[in-house]
PyMOL Python script that loads the backbone (N, CA, C, O; Angstrom):
from pymol import cmd

cmd.read_pdbstr("""\
ATOM      1  N   ASP A   1      29.658  65.605 -40.912  1.00  0.00           N
ATOM      2  CA  ASP A   1      30.160  65.035 -39.665  1.00  0.00           C
ATOM      3  C   ASP A   1      31.064  66.055 -38.979  1.00  0.00           C
ATOM      4  O   ASP A   1      32.092  66.448 -39.531  1.00  0.00           O
ATOM      5  N   ASP A   2      30.684  66.480 -37.785  1.00  0.00           N
ATOM      6  CA  ASP A   2      31.450  67.484 -37.049  1.00  0.00           C
ATOM      7  C   ASP A   2      32.436  66.890 -36.050  1.00  0.00           C
ATOM      8  O   ASP A   2      33.205  67.627 -35.431  1.00  0.00           O
ATOM      9  N   ASP A   3      32.425  65.579 -35.885  1.00  0.00           N
ATOM     10  CA  ASP A   3      33.330  64.945 -34.931  1.00  0.00           C
ATOM     11  C   ASP A   3      34.732  64.841 -35.514  1.00  0.00           C
ATOM     12  O   ASP A   3      34.911  64.651 -36.717  1.00  0.00           O
ATOM     13  N   LEU A   4      35.725  64.970 -34.631  1.00  0.00           N
ATOM     14  CA  LEU A   4      37.106  64.772 -35.045  1.00  0.00           C
ATOM     15  C   LEU A   4      37.407  63.283 -35.124  1.00  0.00           C
ATOM     16  O   LEU A   4      36.874  62.492 -34.346  1.00  0.00           O
ATOM     17  N   SER A   5      38.255  62.910 -36.059  1.00  0.00           N
ATOM     18  CA  SER A   5      38.703  61.520 -36.130  1.00  0.00           C
ATOM     19  C   SER A   5      39.720  61.283 -35.016  1.00  0.00           C
ATOM     20  O   SER A   5      40.256  62.234 -34.447  1.00  0.00           O
ATOM     21  N   GLU A   6      39.980  60.039 -34.713  1.00  0.00           N
ATOM     22  CA  GLU A   6      40.977  59.694 -33.694  1.00  0.00           C
ATOM     23  C   GLU A   6      42.350  60.246 -34.084  1.00  0.00           C
ATOM     24  O   GLU A   6      43.102  60.710 -33.227  1.00  0.00           O
ATOM     25  N   GLU A   7      42.669  60.196 -35.363  1.00  0.00           N
ATOM     26  CA  GLU A   7      43.945  60.720 -35.848  1.00  0.00           C
ATOM     27  C   GLU A   7      44.029  62.232 -35.640  1.00  0.00           C
ATOM     28  O   GLU A   7      45.089  62.747 -35.284  1.00  0.00           O
ATOM     29  N   GLU A   8      42.933  62.939 -35.857  1.00  0.00           N
ATOM     30  CA  GLU A   8      42.916  64.388 -35.647  1.00  0.00           C
ATOM     31  C   GLU A   8      43.081  64.730 -34.169  1.00  0.00           C
ATOM     32  O   GLU A   8      43.811  65.657 -33.820  1.00  0.00           O
ATOM     33  N   VAL A   9      42.402  63.980 -33.306  1.00  0.00           N
ATOM     34  CA  VAL A   9      42.548  64.190 -31.861  1.00  0.00           C
ATOM     35  C   VAL A   9      43.990  63.922 -31.446  1.00  0.00           C
ATOM     36  O   VAL A   9      44.566  64.693 -30.678  1.00  0.00           O
ATOM     37  N   ASP A  10      44.576  62.839 -31.946  1.00  0.00           N
ATOM     38  CA  ASP A  10      45.974  62.523 -31.637  1.00  0.00           C
ATOM     39  C   ASP A  10      46.891  63.676 -32.023  1.00  0.00           C
ATOM     40  O   ASP A  10      47.780  64.050 -31.258  1.00  0.00           O
ATOM     41  N   PHE A  11      46.678  64.233 -33.198  1.00  0.00           N
ATOM     42  CA  PHE A  11      47.516  65.324 -33.689  1.00  0.00           C
ATOM     43  C   PHE A  11      47.357  66.570 -32.820  1.00  0.00           C
ATOM     44  O   PHE A  11      48.349  67.170 -32.406  1.00  0.00           O
ATOM     45  N   ILE A  12      46.128  66.956 -32.546  1.00  0.00           N
ATOM     46  CA  ILE A  12      45.855  68.164 -31.766  1.00  0.00           C
ATOM     47  C   ILE A  12      46.397  68.044 -30.343  1.00  0.00           C
ATOM     48  O   ILE A  12      46.918  69.013 -29.792  1.00  0.00           O
ATOM     49  N   CYS A  13      46.274  66.864 -29.752  1.00  0.00           N
ATOM     50  CA  CYS A  13      46.698  66.653 -28.364  1.00  0.00           C
ATOM     51  C   CYS A  13      48.187  66.352 -28.232  1.00  0.00           C
ATOM     52  O   CYS A  13      48.703  66.273 -27.117  1.00  0.00           O
ATOM     53  N   GLY A  14      48.876  66.186 -29.344  1.00  0.00           N
ATOM     54  CA  GLY A  14      50.299  65.872 -29.274  1.00  0.00           C
ATOM     55  C   GLY A  14      50.553  64.483 -28.733  1.00  0.00           C
ATOM     56  O   GLY A  14      51.412  64.287 -27.874  1.00  0.00           O
ATOM     57  N   THR A  15      49.808  63.525 -29.237  1.00  0.00           N
ATOM     58  CA  THR A  15      49.900  62.149 -28.757  1.00  0.00           C
ATOM     59  C   THR A  15      51.195  61.492 -29.236  1.00  0.00           C
ATOM     60  O   THR A  15      51.625  61.684 -30.373  1.00  0.00           O
ATOM     61  N   TYR A  16      51.797  60.721 -28.349  1.00  0.00           N
ATOM     62  CA  TYR A  16      52.988  59.950 -28.692  1.00  0.00           C
ATOM     63  C   TYR A  16      52.975  58.657 -27.883  1.00  0.00           C
ATOM     64  O   TYR A  16      52.209  58.518 -26.929  1.00  0.00           O
ATOM     65  N   TYR A  17      53.815  57.729 -28.264  1.00  0.00           N
ATOM     66  CA  TYR A  17      53.853  56.410 -27.640  1.00  0.00           C
ATOM     67  C   TYR A  17      55.241  56.163 -27.063  1.00  0.00           C
ATOM     68  O   TYR A  17      56.250  56.521 -27.670  1.00  0.00           O
ATOM     69  N   VAL A  18      55.281  55.547 -25.885  1.00  0.00           N
ATOM     70  CA  VAL A  18      56.548  55.196 -25.251  1.00  0.00           C
ATOM     71  C   VAL A  18      56.491  53.741 -24.799  1.00  0.00           C
ATOM     72  O   VAL A  18      55.434  53.218 -24.447  1.00  0.00           O
ATOM     73  N   TYR A  19      57.648  53.110 -24.818  1.00  0.00           N
ATOM     74  CA  TYR A  19      57.756  51.750 -24.301  1.00  0.00           C
ATOM     75  C   TYR A  19      57.947  51.809 -22.796  1.00  0.00           C
ATOM     76  O   TYR A  19      58.740  52.606 -22.295  1.00  0.00           O
ATOM     77  N   THR A  20      57.222  50.964 -22.077  1.00  0.00           N
ATOM     78  CA  THR A  20      57.361  50.893 -20.627  1.00  0.00           C
ATOM     79  C   THR A  20      58.418  49.856 -20.273  1.00  0.00           C
ATOM     80  O   THR A  20      58.863  49.093 -21.131  1.00  0.00           O
ATOM     81  N   ASN A  21      58.814  49.833 -19.013  1.00  0.00           N
ATOM     82  CA  ASN A  21      59.829  48.880 -18.558  1.00  0.00           C
ATOM     83  C   ASN A  21      59.371  47.438 -18.664  1.00  0.00           C
ATOM     84  O   ASN A  21      60.194  46.527 -18.753  1.00  0.00           O
ATOM     85  N   ASN A  22      58.046  47.222 -18.653  1.00  0.00           N
ATOM     86  CA  ASN A  22      57.549  45.847 -18.726  1.00  0.00           C
ATOM     87  C   ASN A  22      57.180  45.436 -20.151  1.00  0.00           C
ATOM     88  O   ASN A  22      56.493  44.433 -20.346  1.00  0.00           O
ATOM     89  N   GLY A  23      57.633  46.203 -21.148  1.00  0.00           N
ATOM     90  CA  GLY A  23      57.453  45.809 -22.534  1.00  0.00           C
ATOM     91  C   GLY A  23      56.172  46.266 -23.201  1.00  0.00           C
ATOM     92  O   GLY A  23      55.934  45.936 -24.362  1.00  0.00           O
ATOM     93  N   TYR A  24      55.351  47.009 -22.503  1.00  0.00           N
ATOM     94  CA  TYR A  24      54.120  47.523 -23.093  1.00  0.00           C
ATOM     95  C   TYR A  24      54.370  48.877 -23.743  1.00  0.00           C
ATOM     96  O   TYR A  24      55.396  49.515 -23.507  1.00  0.00           O
ATOM     97  N   ILE A  25      53.433  49.295 -24.550  1.00  0.00           N
ATOM     98  CA  ILE A  25      53.487  50.615 -25.157  1.00  0.00           C
ATOM     99  C   ILE A  25      52.406  51.470 -24.501  1.00  0.00           C
ATOM    100  O   ILE A  25      51.240  51.080 -24.446  1.00  0.00           O
ATOM    101  N   GLU A  26      52.807  52.639 -24.006  1.00  0.00           N
ATOM    102  CA  GLU A  26      51.875  53.546 -23.340  1.00  0.00           C
ATOM    103  C   GLU A  26      51.588  54.735 -24.250  1.00  0.00           C
ATOM    104  O   GLU A  26      52.495  55.292 -24.869  1.00  0.00           O
ATOM    105  N   LYS A  27      50.319  55.114 -24.321  1.00  0.00           N
ATOM    106  CA  LYS A  27      49.887  56.248 -25.134  1.00  0.00           C
ATOM    107  C   LYS A  27      49.834  57.483 -24.242  1.00  0.00           C
ATOM    108  O   LYS A  27      49.070  57.520 -23.277  1.00  0.00           O
ATOM    109  N   LEU A  28      50.637  58.489 -24.557  1.00  0.00           N
ATOM    110  CA  LEU A  28      50.696  59.724 -23.784  1.00  0.00           C
ATOM    111  C   LEU A  28      50.382  60.903 -24.692  1.00  0.00           C
ATOM    112  O   LEU A  28      50.396  60.771 -25.916  1.00  0.00           O
ATOM    113  N   SER A  29      50.101  62.051 -24.097  1.00  0.00           N
ATOM    114  CA  SER A  29      49.887  63.254 -24.905  1.00  0.00           C
ATOM    115  C   SER A  29      50.302  64.485 -24.113  1.00  0.00           C
ATOM    116  O   SER A  29      50.262  64.498 -22.883  1.00  0.00           O
ATOM    117  N   TRP A  30      50.701  65.514 -24.845  1.00  0.00           N
ATOM    118  CA  TRP A  30      51.094  66.769 -24.222  1.00  0.00           C
ATOM    119  C   TRP A  30      49.887  67.499 -23.641  1.00  0.00           C
ATOM    120  O   TRP A  30      50.006  68.221 -22.651  1.00  0.00           O
ATOM    121  N   TRP A  31      48.748  67.310 -24.253  1.00  0.00           N
ATOM    122  CA  TRP A  31      47.521  68.000 -23.842  1.00  0.00           C
ATOM    123  C   TRP A  31      46.436  66.978 -23.557  1.00  0.00           C
ATOM    124  O   TRP A  31      46.441  65.897 -24.147  1.00  0.00           O
ATOM    125  N   PRO A  32      45.500  67.296 -22.662  1.00  0.00           N
ATOM    126  CA  PRO A  32      44.460  66.328 -22.312  1.00  0.00           C
ATOM    127  C   PRO A  32      43.588  65.950 -23.504  1.00  0.00           C
ATOM    128  O   PRO A  32      43.236  66.788 -24.334  1.00  0.00           O
ATOM    129  N   ARG A  33      43.259  64.695 -23.561  1.00  0.00           N
ATOM    130  CA  ARG A  33      42.374  64.210 -24.612  1.00  0.00           C
ATOM    131  C   ARG A  33      40.933  64.576 -24.237  1.00  0.00           C
ATOM    132  O   ARG A  33      40.664  64.879 -23.074  1.00  0.00           O
ATOM    133  N   PRO A  34      40.019  64.552 -25.181  1.00  0.00           N
ATOM    134  CA  PRO A  34      38.650  65.017 -24.930  1.00  0.00           C
ATOM    135  C   PRO A  34      37.965  64.393 -23.715  1.00  0.00           C
ATOM    136  O   PRO A  34      37.294  65.102 -22.965  1.00  0.00           O
ATOM    137  N   LEU A  35      38.115  63.102 -23.505  1.00  0.00           N
ATOM    138  CA  LEU A  35      37.446  62.472 -22.361  1.00  0.00           C
ATOM    139  C   LEU A  35      38.001  62.966 -21.032  1.00  0.00           C
ATOM    140  O   LEU A  35      37.250  63.117 -20.068  1.00  0.00           O
ATOM    141  N   ALA A  36      39.296  63.218 -20.968  1.00  0.00           N
ATOM    142  CA  ALA A  36      39.886  63.750 -19.736  1.00  0.00           C
ATOM    143  C   ALA A  36      39.388  65.163 -19.483  1.00  0.00           C
ATOM    144  O   ALA A  36      39.088  65.532 -18.348  1.00  0.00           O
ATOM    145  N   TRP A  37      39.304  65.942 -20.536  1.00  0.00           N
ATOM    146  CA  TRP A  37      38.829  67.320 -20.404  1.00  0.00           C
ATOM    147  C   TRP A  37      37.359  67.334 -19.983  1.00  0.00           C
ATOM    148  O   TRP A  37      36.959  68.109 -19.115  1.00  0.00           O
ATOM    149  N   ALA A  38      36.567  66.469 -20.608  1.00  0.00           N
ATOM    150  CA  ALA A  38      35.127  66.430 -20.329  1.00  0.00           C
ATOM    151  C   ALA A  38      34.843  66.071 -18.875  1.00  0.00           C
ATOM    152  O   ALA A  38      33.828  66.496 -18.324  1.00  0.00           O
ATOM    153  N   GLY A  39      35.710  65.305 -18.257  1.00  0.00           N
ATOM    154  CA  GLY A  39      35.491  64.902 -16.875  1.00  0.00           C
ATOM    155  C   GLY A  39      36.098  65.840 -15.850  1.00  0.00           C
ATOM    156  O   GLY A  39      36.056  65.567 -14.650  1.00  0.00           O
ATOM    157  N   SER A  40      36.665  66.949 -16.319  1.00  0.00           N
ATOM    158  CA  SER A  40      37.347  67.851 -15.394  1.00  0.00           C
ATOM    159  C   SER A  40      36.451  69.007 -14.974  1.00  0.00           C
ATOM    160  O   SER A  40      35.399  69.238 -15.570  1.00  0.00           O
ATOM    161  N   GLY A  41      36.867  69.716 -13.965  1.00  0.00           N
ATOM    162  CA  GLY A  41      36.140  70.892 -13.516  1.00  0.00           C
ATOM    163  C   GLY A  41      36.289  72.082 -14.443  1.00  0.00           C
ATOM    164  O   GLY A  41      35.629  73.104 -14.255  1.00  0.00           O
ATOM    165  N   LEU A  42      37.160  71.956 -15.455  1.00  0.00           N
ATOM    166  CA  LEU A  42      37.352  73.048 -16.410  1.00  0.00           C
ATOM    167  C   LEU A  42      36.372  72.985 -17.571  1.00  0.00           C
ATOM    168  O   LEU A  42      36.323  73.904 -18.389  1.00  0.00           O
ATOM    169  N   ASP A  43      35.600  71.923 -17.651  1.00  0.00           N
ATOM    170  CA  ASP A  43      34.629  71.756 -18.741  1.00  0.00           C
ATOM    171  C   ASP A  43      33.336  72.484 -18.373  1.00  0.00           C
ATOM    172  O   ASP A  43      32.364  71.873 -17.929  1.00  0.00           O
ATOM    173  N   VAL A  44      33.349  73.814 -18.570  1.00  0.00           N
ATOM    174  CA  VAL A  44      32.207  74.640 -18.170  1.00  0.00           C
ATOM    175  C   VAL A  44      31.416  75.159 -19.368  1.00  0.00           C
ATOM    176  O   VAL A  44      30.482  75.944 -19.203  1.00  0.00           O
ATOM    177  N   GLY A  45      31.784  74.726 -20.565  1.00  0.00           N
ATOM    178  CA  GLY A  45      31.033  75.122 -21.752  1.00  0.00           C
ATOM    179  C   GLY A  45      31.579  76.339 -22.468  1.00  0.00           C
ATOM    180  O   GLY A  45      31.077  76.716 -23.527  1.00  0.00           O
ATOM    181  N   PHE A  46      32.605  76.959 -21.898  1.00  0.00           N
ATOM    182  CA  PHE A  46      33.254  78.103 -22.544  1.00  0.00           C
ATOM    183  C   PHE A  46      34.674  78.200 -21.994  1.00  0.00           C
ATOM    184  O   PHE A  46      35.013  77.552 -21.003  1.00  0.00           O
ATOM    185  N   TRP A  47      35.502  79.020 -22.650  1.00  0.00           N
ATOM    186  CA  TRP A  47      36.894  79.169 -22.228  1.00  0.00           C
ATOM    187  C   TRP A  47      36.941  80.213 -21.118  1.00  0.00           C
ATOM    188  O   TRP A  47      36.886  81.415 -21.380  1.00  0.00           O
ATOM    189  N   SER A  48      37.044  79.742 -19.880  1.00  0.00           N
ATOM    190  CA  SER A  48      36.994  80.619 -18.710  1.00  0.00           C
ATOM    191  C   SER A  48      38.395  81.113 -18.332  1.00  0.00           C
ATOM    192  O   SER A  48      39.395  80.677 -18.902  1.00  0.00           O
ATOM    193  N   GLU A  49      38.447  82.014 -17.377  1.00  0.00           N
ATOM    194  CA  GLU A  49      39.736  82.476 -16.850  1.00  0.00           C
ATOM    195  C   GLU A  49      40.505  81.317 -16.221  1.00  0.00           C
ATOM    196  O   GLU A  49      41.732  81.266 -16.309  1.00  0.00           O
ATOM    197  N   GLN A  50      39.793  80.389 -15.590  1.00  0.00           N
ATOM    198  CA  GLN A  50      40.444  79.218 -14.992  1.00  0.00           C
ATOM    199  C   GLN A  50      41.049  78.324 -16.074  1.00  0.00           C
ATOM    200  O   GLN A  50      42.136  77.777 -15.893  1.00  0.00           O
ATOM    201  N   CYS A  51      40.346  78.177 -17.197  1.00  0.00           N
ATOM    202  CA  CYS A  51      40.881  77.397 -18.318  1.00  0.00           C
ATOM    203  C   CYS A  51      42.162  78.036 -18.834  1.00  0.00           C
ATOM    204  O   CYS A  51      43.159  77.349 -19.060  1.00  0.00           O
ATOM    205  N   GLU A  52      42.135  79.344 -19.018  1.00  0.00           N
ATOM    206  CA  GLU A  52      43.312  80.055 -19.523  1.00  0.00           C
ATOM    207  C   GLU A  52      44.478  79.938 -18.554  1.00  0.00           C
ATOM    208  O   GLU A  52      45.618  79.739 -18.974  1.00  0.00           O
ATOM    209  N   SER A  53      44.200  80.059 -17.265  1.00  0.00           N
ATOM    210  CA  SER A  53      45.247  79.925 -16.260  1.00  0.00           C
ATOM    211  C   SER A  53      45.859  78.529 -16.297  1.00  0.00           C
ATOM    212  O   SER A  53      47.081  78.385 -16.259  1.00  0.00           O
ATOM    213  N   TRP A  54      45.010  77.496 -16.373  1.00  0.00           N
ATOM    214  CA  TRP A  54      45.510  76.126 -16.457  1.00  0.00           C
ATOM    215  C   TRP A  54      46.369  75.963 -17.710  1.00  0.00           C
ATOM    216  O   TRP A  54      47.455  75.386 -17.650  1.00  0.00           O
ATOM    217  N   PHE A  55      45.886  76.469 -18.840  1.00  0.00           N
ATOM    218  CA  PHE A  55      46.607  76.353 -20.105  1.00  0.00           C
ATOM    219  C   PHE A  55      47.982  77.011 -20.013  1.00  0.00           C
ATOM    220  O   PHE A  55      48.983  76.408 -20.400  1.00  0.00           O
ATOM    221  N   GLN A  56      48.039  78.233 -19.506  1.00  0.00           N
ATOM    222  CA  GLN A  56      49.310  78.954 -19.424  1.00  0.00           C
ATOM    223  C   GLN A  56      50.286  78.246 -18.490  1.00  0.00           C
ATOM    224  O   GLN A  56      51.479  78.169 -18.787  1.00  0.00           O
ATOM    225  N   THR A  57      49.798  77.734 -17.373  1.00  0.00           N
ATOM    226  CA  THR A  57      50.653  76.996 -16.440  1.00  0.00           C
ATOM    227  C   THR A  57      51.175  75.717 -17.076  1.00  0.00           C
ATOM    228  O   THR A  57      52.360  75.405 -16.961  1.00  0.00           O
ATOM    229  N   HIS A  58      50.303  74.977 -17.744  1.00  0.00           N
ATOM    230  CA  HIS A  58      50.702  73.728 -18.397  1.00  0.00           C
ATOM    231  C   HIS A  58      51.719  74.009 -19.505  1.00  0.00           C
ATOM    232  O   HIS A  58      52.707  73.285 -19.635  1.00  0.00           O
ATOM    233  N   LEU A  59      51.487  75.042 -20.294  1.00  0.00           N
ATOM    234  CA  LEU A  59      52.411  75.411 -21.363  1.00  0.00           C
ATOM    235  C   LEU A  59      53.774  75.785 -20.796  1.00  0.00           C
ATOM    236  O   LEU A  59      54.801  75.383 -21.343  1.00  0.00           O
ATOM    237  N   GLU A  60      53.797  76.536 -19.729  1.00  0.00           N
ATOM    238  CA  GLU A  60      55.066  76.914 -19.106  1.00  0.00           C
ATOM    239  C   GLU A  60      55.798  75.686 -18.568  1.00  0.00           C
ATOM    240  O   GLU A  60      57.020  75.596 -18.690  1.00  0.00           O
ATOM    241  N   ASN A  61      55.072  74.744 -17.976  1.00  0.00           N
ATOM    242  CA  ASN A  61      55.694  73.497 -17.506  1.00  0.00           C
ATOM    243  C   ASN A  61      56.306  72.716 -18.654  1.00  0.00           C
ATOM    244  O   ASN A  61      57.387  72.146 -18.505  1.00  0.00           O
ATOM    245  N   ILE A  62      55.633  72.680 -19.797  1.00  0.00           N
ATOM    246  CA  ILE A  62      56.176  71.998 -20.975  1.00  0.00           C
ATOM    247  C   ILE A  62      57.454  72.693 -21.428  1.00  0.00           C
ATOM    248  O   ILE A  62      58.452  72.034 -21.719  1.00  0.00           O
ATOM    249  N   ARG A  63      57.428  73.999 -21.488  1.00  0.00           N
ATOM    250  CA  ARG A  63      58.600  74.765 -21.932  1.00  0.00           C
ATOM    251  C   ARG A  63      59.800  74.556 -21.015  1.00  0.00           C
ATOM    252  O   ARG A  63      60.940  74.524 -21.477  1.00  0.00           O
ATOM    253  N   GLN A  64      59.544  74.415 -19.724  1.00  0.00           N
ATOM    254  CA  GLN A  64      60.630  74.242 -18.764  1.00  0.00           C
ATOM    255  C   GLN A  64      61.135  72.805 -18.696  1.00  0.00           C
ATOM    256  O   GLN A  64      62.173  72.531 -18.095  1.00  0.00           O
ATOM    257  N   GLY A  65      60.397  71.896 -19.312  1.00  0.00           N
ATOM    258  CA  GLY A  65      60.809  70.501 -19.342  1.00  0.00           C
ATOM    259  C   GLY A  65      60.430  69.790 -18.107  1.00  0.00           C
ATOM    260  O   GLY A  65      60.706  68.598 -17.971  1.00  0.00           O
TER     261      GLY A  65
END
""", "prot")
cmd.dss("prot")
cmd.show_as("cartoon", "prot")
cmd.util.cbc("prot")
cmd.orient("prot")
């Protein structure tokens, strides 16, 4: 089986949970989950210059808070 488990995806994406103001729990992640990535314009079948640029920008935003 080559598919990642949900727990593995959660770990890789940096998934965490937060309580909302209305009492619900929201699932968030530092990095896009597979379905979000698959639906984006960056899903071109290989790691392109645009992918790297997006990654570096996102990483810098995380570092800056």
